C-alpha positions as CSV (number, residue, x, y, z in Angstrom):
1,M,-4.5,82.9,110.2
2,A,-2.9,83.8,113.5
3,E,-1.1,80.9,115.2
4,T,0.4,80.7,118.7
5,P,3.8,79.2,119.3
6,G,2.0,76.0,120.3
7,G,0.2,75.9,117.0
8,E,-3.3,76.7,118.3
9,N,-5.4,78.6,115.8
10,L,-6.6,81.8,117.6
11,L,-9.4,82.4,115.2
12,F,-11.3,79.3,116.4
13,L,-11.5,79.5,120.1
14,T,-13.9,77.1,121.8
15,D,-16.6,78.2,124.2
16,E,-14.6,76.7,127.0
17,Q,-11.5,78.7,126.1
18,L,-13.6,81.9,125.9
19,R,-15.2,81.1,129.2
20,K,-11.8,80.7,130.8
21,G,-10.8,84.1,129.4
22,I,-13.9,85.8,130.7
23,E,-13.3,84.3,134.1
24,A,-9.7,85.3,134.1
25,M,-10.8,88.9,133.3
26,F,-13.2,88.9,136.3
27,F,-10.6,87.7,138.7
28,A,-7.8,89.9,137.2
29,Y,-10.1,92.9,137.7
30,R,-10.7,91.9,141.3
31,G,-7.0,91.8,141.8
32,F,-6.4,95.0,139.9
33,T,-8.9,96.9,142.1
34,A,-8.2,95.2,145.4
35,D,-5.3,97.4,146.5
36,P,-7.0,100.8,145.7
37,D,-10.2,99.4,147.3
38,R,-8.3,98.8,150.6
39,I,-6.8,102.3,150.5
40,L,-10.2,103.9,149.7
41,E,-12.2,101.8,152.2
42,G,-11.0,103.8,155.2
43,M,-11.9,107.0,153.6
44,N,-15.5,105.9,152.7
45,Y,-14.7,106.2,149.0
46,G,-15.4,103.7,146.3
47,R,-14.3,102.9,142.8
48,A,-16.3,105.8,141.3
49,H,-14.2,108.2,143.4
50,H,-11.0,106.3,142.2
51,R,-12.0,106.6,138.6
52,A,-12.8,110.3,138.9
53,I,-9.5,111.0,140.6
54,H,-7.6,109.0,138.0
55,F,-9.1,110.8,135.0
56,I,-9.0,114.3,136.5
57,H,-5.3,113.6,137.1
58,R,-4.9,112.3,133.6
59,S,-6.5,115.4,132.1
60,P,-6.1,118.4,134.5
61,G,-8.8,121.0,133.8
62,T,-11.1,118.4,132.2
63,T,-14.7,119.5,132.2
64,V,-17.5,117.8,134.1
65,S,-19.1,117.0,130.7
66,N,-15.9,115.3,129.5
67,L,-15.6,113.3,132.7
68,L,-19.2,112.2,132.3
69,S,-18.4,111.0,128.8
70,I,-15.3,109.1,129.9
71,L,-16.9,107.5,132.9
72,G,-20.2,106.7,131.3
73,V,-22.2,107.5,134.5
74,T,-25.2,109.6,135.2
75,K,-24.8,113.3,136.0
76,Q,-26.4,112.8,139.4
77,S,-24.0,110.0,140.2
78,L,-20.9,112.0,139.1
79,N,-22.1,115.1,141.0
80,R,-22.4,113.1,144.2
81,V,-18.8,111.8,143.8
82,L,-17.5,115.2,142.9
83,R,-19.3,116.9,145.7
84,T,-17.6,114.6,148.2
85,L,-14.1,115.0,146.6
86,I,-14.5,118.8,146.5
87,E,-15.8,119.0,150.1
88,D,-12.9,116.8,151.3
89,G,-10.3,119.0,149.6
90,L,-9.2,116.5,146.9
91,V,-10.6,118.3,143.8
92,R,-11.2,121.9,143.0
93,S,-13.7,123.1,140.5
94,E,-13.1,126.3,138.5
95,K,-15.6,128.1,136.3
96,G,-14.7,128.1,132.6
97,K,-13.0,131.2,131.2
98,V,-14.8,131.0,127.9
99,D,-18.1,129.5,129.2
100,A,-18.8,130.2,132.8
101,R,-21.3,127.4,132.9
102,E,-18.5,124.9,132.4
103,R,-16.7,123.5,135.4
104,H,-13.0,122.6,135.0
105,L,-11.7,120.0,137.5
106,H,-8.2,119.8,139.0
107,L,-6.7,117.7,141.8
108,T,-5.5,119.6,144.8
109,D,-2.2,118.7,146.4
110,K,-4.1,116.4,148.7
111,G,-5.9,114.8,145.7
112,L,-2.5,114.4,143.9
113,M,-1.1,112.5,147.0
114,L,-4.1,110.1,147.0
115,E,-3.9,109.6,143.2
116,R,-0.2,108.8,143.6
117,E,-0.9,106.2,146.3
118,L,-3.7,104.6,144.3
119,S,-1.7,104.6,141.1
120,D,1.5,103.3,142.8
121,A,-0.4,100.3,144.0
122,Q,-1.9,99.5,140.6
123,R,1.4,100.2,138.8
124,A,3.2,97.7,141.1
125,R,0.6,95.0,140.3
126,M,0.7,95.7,136.6
127,R,4.5,95.9,136.5
128,A,4.8,92.5,138.2
129,A,2.3,90.9,135.9
130,Y,3.9,92.4,132.8
131,R,7.3,91.2,133.8
132,A,6.0,87.7,134.5
133,A,4.2,87.6,131.1
134,G,6.9,89.1,128.9
135,P,6.9,91.8,126.2
136,Q,5.0,89.9,123.6
137,A,2.2,89.0,126.0
138,V,2.0,92.7,127.1
139,A,1.5,93.8,123.5
140,G,-1.0,91.1,122.9
141,F,-2.9,91.9,126.1
142,R,-3.2,95.6,125.1
143,Q,-4.4,94.6,121.6
144,V,-7.1,92.4,123.1
145,L,-8.2,95.1,125.5
146,E,-8.4,97.7,122.7
147,A,-10.3,95.3,120.5
148,M,-12.9,94.8,123.2
149,M,-13.6,98.5,123.4
150,D,-16.7,99.9,121.6
151,P,-15.7,102.5,118.9
152,E,-16.5,105.5,121.1
153,M,-14.6,104.1,124.0
154,R,-11.6,103.5,121.7
155,R,-11.7,107.1,120.5
156,Q,-11.7,108.3,124.1
157,Y,-8.9,106.0,125.0
158,N,-6.9,107.0,122.0
159,R,-7.4,110.7,122.8
160,L,-6.0,110.0,126.3
161,K,-3.2,107.9,125.0
162,E,-2.2,110.7,122.5
163,G,-2.3,113.2,125.3
164,G,0.6,111.5,127.1
């Protein structure tokens, strides 16, 4: 059985301990998204725009279909976000060379600049938290996050992770 340095058995967490963990996730997520939210607010963009920009940057040339799968949103919702990003010059859409029905997505220079600003803010917050927690906590945190993913989400995450 897994033991913490303090001797607490991690396989038998109380409902109260689990509740505290759930609440910590809620508040941590608010903190994690606060900086990008402030940046995007003045541009009339939201978290859906941020996530699209992040994953287009992560996989240049990704298809709309792949982005739909990663984000888990409706086609209508994603099209609304992409239309805005394309019209504003942050994303460009290219027809597929093999299948002209496919649209491959890339960030423009303007999109890359915004992605960098958003990522820099989140990396700074993550870096500070990781430094404060220490290397063992960082590894444990990642294990917990990966264990919370549904199998298909974990496959998508692992494909991204393997891609660099």
